[in-house]
C-alpha distance (Angstrom), angle and dihedral (degrees) to the residues before:
residue distance angle dihedral
M1 . . .
K2 3.76 . .
K3 3.91 91.3 .
L4 3.74 90.8 49.3
L5 3.85 91.3 53.1
V6 3.86 90.5 50.1
L7 3.80 89.7 49.1
F8 3.82 92.0 47.9
A9 3.81 92.2 48.3
G10 3.88 90.1 50.5
I11 3.76 89.9 51.7
L12 3.77 92.7 51.7
L13 3.80 93.4 46.4
N14 3.83 91.1 49.2
A15 3.83 90.7 50.5
A16 3.75 92.1 48.7
F17 3.77 95.0 51.9
F18 3.82 98.2 37.9
T19 3.80 89.2 77.7
T20 3.76 91.6 46.3
Y21 3.84 93.3 51.3
A22 3.84 91.1 47.1
D23 3.80 91.2 50.9
E24 3.79 91.3 49.9
Q25 3.80 90.5 58.6
E26 3.78 91.3 53.2
K27 3.72 101.7 46.6
S28 3.83 135.7 60.7
P29 3.84 118.3 -97.7
F30 3.82 116.6 -94.1
M31 3.82 89.6 -135.4
T32 3.83 135.8 3.6
R33 3.87 127.3 -161.0
T34 3.74 126.7 -177.1
F35 3.83 133.1 -161.4
P36 3.83 136.5 178.5
A37 3.85 104.7 -86.7
S38 3.81 93.4 -144.3
S39 3.85 91.1 66.2
I40 3.75 95.1 59.6
K41 3.78 125.5 89.4
E42 3.83 100.9 149.9
A43 3.75 137.1 30.6
E44 3.89 130.2 -157.8
A45 3.78 122.4 -176.2
V46 3.75 126.9 177.8
T47 3.83 130.0 175.1
M48 3.79 135.6 162.0
G49 3.78 103.5 -134.9
G50 3.76 114.1 -6.7
N51 3.84 136.7 85.3
L52 3.76 128.2 -87.8
T53 3.77 124.1 -147.5
L54 3.81 120.6 -179.5
T55 3.84 121.5 -179.2
G56 3.71 130.1 179.0
D57 3.85 96.0 -142.4
A58 3.75 102.2 103.8
G59 3.76 117.4 136.7
S60 3.76 116.0 -164.8
T61 3.78 92.6 -36.1
A62 3.81 129.8 58.8
V63 3.75 115.6 -148.0
V64 3.79 134.0 -157.4
E65 3.77 116.5 -167.6
V66 3.80 119.3 -168.4
Y67 3.83 121.3 -155.0
V68 3.81 118.9 -169.5
S69 3.78 123.9 -174.6
R70 3.80 143.5 158.4
D71 3.80 122.3 177.1
D72 3.89 107.4 -72.6
W73 3.74 96.9 -28.9
P74 3.81 115.5 148.2
A75 3.80 117.5 -115.6
E76 3.83 91.6 -109.4
K77 3.82 93.3 58.4
I78 3.87 91.4 44.7
K79 3.73 90.2 51.9
Q80 3.74 94.6 49.7
V81 3.75 94.6 48.1
L82 3.83 89.5 46.2
E83 3.83 88.8 55.0
D84 3.78 96.8 42.8
C85 3.79 100.2 43.3
Y86 3.83 111.7 22.5
S87 3.76 138.7 63.2
M88 3.82 113.9 -146.2
D89 3.76 118.6 -163.8
I90 3.77 118.8 -177.8
K91 3.81 116.4 162.8
V92 3.78 147.8 116.7
E93 3.78 114.6 -117.1
K94 3.89 123.7 173.7
G95 3.71 92.9 -16.9
K96 3.82 95.9 -46.5
L97 3.75 126.0 114.4
Y98 3.78 115.1 -144.4
A99 3.84 125.4 -164.2
V100 3.75 106.7 170.7
A101 3.81 131.2 162.1
T102 3.81 118.2 -176.4
L103 3.83 137.4 161.3
K104 3.81 115.0 -102.4
K105 3.83 113.5 -111.7
N106 3.91 92.2 -120.1
T107 3.83 94.5 54.3
S108 3.77 108.7 132.4
D109 3.81 122.7 -122.1
Q110 3.79 88.6 -116.1
N111 3.75 92.0 56.2
R112 3.79 90.9 46.6
Q113 3.76 87.6 63.9
G114 3.84 89.5 64.7
L115 3.72 99.8 52.3
L116 3.80 119.2 171.0
S117 3.77 127.5 -131.9
I118 3.80 106.6 -120.9
S119 3.85 116.1 -174.4
F120 3.77 132.1 -179.5
K121 3.73 126.7 -150.3
I122 3.81 108.1 -168.1
S123 3.83 132.9 -172.6
V124 3.78 117.2 -164.6
P125 3.80 138.3 157.0
K126 3.85 115.7 -72.9
Q127 3.78 95.9 -112.3
V128 3.78 99.8 62.7
N129 3.77 131.3 124.6
S130 3.82 114.4 -136.0
N131 3.76 145.1 -165.7
L132 3.84 117.7 -167.3
Q133 3.77 132.1 180.0
T134 3.81 137.4 171.8
D135 3.78 130.4 168.4
G136 3.79 94.5 -138.1
G137 3.80 118.5 -11.6
S138 3.74 133.5 91.6
I139 3.78 127.3 -86.7
K140 3.76 125.8 -145.4
V141 3.89 125.2 -179.7
S142 3.80 126.0 176.1
N143 3.78 144.4 165.3
L144 3.78 94.5 17.2
S145 3.81 137.3 132.8
G146 3.79 129.2 -167.1
S147 3.85 121.9 48.7
R148 3.78 128.4 -31.9
N149 3.82 129.4 -171.8
F150 3.80 118.5 -179.5
K151 3.82 139.9 163.9
T152 3.74 139.9 -175.4
S153 3.74 129.9 -179.7
G154 3.76 95.6 -140.1
G155 3.84 117.7 -14.7
S156 3.80 129.4 97.2
L157 3.77 126.9 -89.8
T158 3.85 121.9 -135.5
V159 3.80 119.5 -172.7
D160 3.74 121.0 -178.7
N161 3.84 133.4 175.6
V162 3.79 98.7 -17.6
S163 3.82 131.2 144.7
G164 3.80 135.9 -165.5
S165 3.76 119.7 38.7
T166 3.85 122.2 -12.4
V167 3.73 122.4 -177.5
G168 3.81 117.3 171.5
S169 3.90 138.3 156.9
T170 3.71 139.7 -177.6
S171 3.81 127.8 -171.0
G172 3.76 93.6 -136.0
G173 3.84 116.0 -17.5
S174 3.71 132.6 107.2
I175 3.86 124.8 -93.5
T176 3.79 128.5 -143.4
V177 3.79 121.4 -178.1
T178 3.90 123.1 175.7
G179 3.75 138.8 168.2
S180 3.76 94.8 3.9
K181 3.86 135.9 132.6
G182 3.80 140.1 -172.7
N183 3.78 127.0 49.2
I184 3.82 107.1 -10.8
D185 3.89 118.6 -177.6
L186 3.80 115.9 169.9
T187 3.77 129.2 166.1
T188 3.86 135.6 179.0
G189 3.74 128.5 -176.1
G190 3.75 94.6 -139.6
G191 3.79 116.6 -14.8
S192 3.77 132.5 100.9
I193 3.81 123.2 -96.2
T194 3.84 126.1 -141.7
A195 3.74 119.7 -172.1
K196 3.79 127.3 175.2
D197 3.88 139.5 161.8
C198 3.83 95.0 9.4
S199 3.79 132.2 133.4
G200 3.84 136.5 -169.1
K201 3.71 134.0 48.2
I202 3.80 103.1 -16.2
D203 3.81 125.9 -174.9
L204 3.77 118.7 179.1
T205 3.81 124.0 177.3
T206 3.80 134.7 176.7
C207 3.76 127.3 167.5
G208 3.83 94.7 -147.9
G209 3.76 115.5 -6.6
N210 3.87 132.4 97.4
L211 3.84 123.9 -93.8
N212 3.78 119.6 -137.3
M213 3.77 116.8 -179.6
S214 3.74 134.1 170.6
N215 3.84 136.9 169.5
L216 3.81 96.8 6.5
S217 3.81 126.7 153.7
G218 3.74 135.8 -175.2
N219 3.81 131.6 37.1
I220 3.84 105.7 -18.2
N221 3.75 128.2 -175.4
A222 3.85 114.0 177.5
T223 3.80 125.3 165.9
T224 3.85 139.3 166.2
G225 3.77 130.0 -167.9
D226 3.77 97.6 -141.4
G227 3.82 111.5 -8.7
S228 3.80 135.2 96.3
I229 3.80 125.7 -98.5
T230 3.79 123.9 -138.4
T231 3.82 124.9 176.9
S232 3.77 143.3 165.9
D233 3.82 131.7 -174.3
I234 3.82 101.6 7.6
K235 3.81 116.9 169.6
G236 3.85 127.7 -171.4
T237 3.77 128.8 20.2
F238 3.80 110.6 -17.0
I239 3.80 124.7 -172.5
T240 3.80 117.6 180.0
G241 3.80 141.5 155.2
T242 3.74 149.4 156.7
S243 3.80 133.1 -158.3
G244 3.76 96.0 -141.1
G245 3.80 116.9 1.5
S246 3.75 135.7 85.5
V247 3.88 122.4 -94.0
N248 3.80 122.7 -142.0
L249 3.79 113.4 177.3
D250 3.85 121.0 176.7
G251 3.79 131.7 178.9
I252 3.75 98.3 13.3
S253 3.81 116.7 176.2
G254 3.83 120.7 -177.7
N255 3.78 128.3 8.9
L256 3.77 122.8 -8.6
E257 3.79 135.4 -171.6
A258 3.80 116.7 173.8
H259 3.84 137.2 159.2
T260 3.78 142.0 171.7
Y261 3.73 126.8 -173.4
G262 3.74 97.6 -160.4
G263 3.73 115.6 23.4
S264 3.78 145.5 52.6
M265 3.81 124.9 -82.4
N266 3.81 130.7 -142.7
V267 3.77 115.8 -178.0
K268 3.83 128.9 176.8
I269 3.77 115.2 -173.1
K270 3.82 116.6 -156.2
S271 3.77 94.1 -175.7
A272 3.80 131.6 -13.6
S273 3.83 123.4 -142.8
D274 3.80 112.7 -175.5
Y275 3.79 106.8 -27.1
V276 3.75 151.2 0.3
K277 3.74 116.8 -160.8
L278 3.83 120.1 -177.7
S279 3.82 134.2 170.1
N280 3.74 133.4 168.6
F281 3.88 144.5 149.5
G282 3.84 95.3 -130.6
N283 3.78 137.2 54.8
L284 3.79 115.3 -49.5
N285 3.77 129.9 -157.3
L286 3.79 116.5 -169.0
T287 3.86 125.4 -179.3
L288 3.75 122.3 -168.2
P289 3.83 130.0 -175.6
A290 3.81 111.2 -95.7
G291 3.80 120.5 -125.9
K292 3.84 95.1 37.5
S293 3.79 132.4 112.8
Y294 3.77 120.4 -106.5
N295 3.80 141.9 170.6
L296 3.84 105.0 -140.0
N297 3.72 126.7 -155.6
V298 3.86 103.5 163.9
K299 3.79 127.7 162.9
A300 3.84 131.4 175.1
D301 3.76 142.8 143.5
N302 3.81 86.9 -104.8
I303 3.82 129.1 6.7
E304 3.81 128.7 -160.8
V305 3.91 115.8 -172.3
S306 3.76 130.6 -167.4
G307 3.79 130.1 176.8
L308 3.77 97.2 14.4
Q309 3.78 111.9 153.1
D310 3.91 138.2 162.9
F311 3.82 88.6 24.1
R312 3.76 123.2 164.7
G313 3.69 120.4 -174.6
T314 3.80 138.7 47.7
K315 3.81 129.7 -51.0
D316 3.74 140.1 169.0
G317 3.73 136.9 157.1
K318 3.76 93.0 -66.8
S319 3.78 106.3 30.9
I320 3.83 142.7 35.8
E321 3.79 119.3 -173.2
G322 3.82 123.2 166.4
T323 3.77 144.3 63.2
V324 3.78 135.5 -64.1
K325 3.77 113.5 -146.4
G326 3.82 90.5 -18.0
D327 3.73 129.1 -61.4
G328 3.78 119.0 -10.5
P329 3.81 141.8 137.1
E330 3.79 116.2 -22.3
I331 3.84 110.6 -105.8
N332 3.80 108.7 -166.0
V333 3.82 114.9 178.0
T334 3.78 131.5 171.7
S335 3.81 124.7 178.6
S336 3.76 131.2 166.8
H337 3.79 92.4 -152.6
L338 3.74 137.4 27.8
L339 3.86 118.6 -20.5
R340 3.78 119.7 -163.6
L341 3.79 109.1 -165.9
S342 3.83 116.7 -173.6
F343 3.85 135.5 173.5
E344 3.76 113.7 -151.5
């Protein structure tokens, strides 16, 4: 129930800020500040309820655009509330760009009920370290190298074409990461995760959403509490699992460890390096390349095999133990239902 509440909260927050983000793209910024790009080595952005966008596409000039909104309030009222209730700090100090919006300490409880959405859209040089935080909006980062750390209490995370170290979390929103490399560590409390065209050490975690991954390479660890897992073209060492959803893995090259405690599993191995380890409590379909060597240790309630040749060992309707064409990668499979094992 707790996971469902987190997921529901994330959906509500995403819906609330989608309109705000769309509106920001259509209107002029409330304020714009510029700085010499060569002076900036780091960036820090903090806001209470808006979106944060950081891109590494600045030329000679770094730009900070501020978008402020609240329902259908007129600009005069927004400006007055901004002056009365908020502190806005936009500056460069010792090579660090700050864009920070906070409530003033003396803001009354009545004014706190009418909070503004304050968003920053920031353009900096590509090689800039960054730290971003918003209490409820979305975060987008792109075209950056160096290190990034960002957090939102409920909005989505979008990461595109970054390298170096990336650490990000959202309490309930979705995550999309594309065209990136290096150390990638992304977590959501309940949203889905989509990752494609990435390489490096990749850690992806969601407590309840689906995982969709394609064209990843490196050391990959991706888990979900309740969602399904779908992949294509994964290379390297891949560890994945779900407590309740289905698992569909296609085009796996390298080492694989996968489990599900409540769904079916379909796995197609393109090439195995040292091991394949699978376990589930549903039906399991495993396809291995024919003509290769394997060490098989397979157990299931019922086993159907096709294409098995040059096998030495023991096998019956519930177990297969032995070698195919001599020693090879360890294939360890356990299923509580039907296992279909094919060599193609």
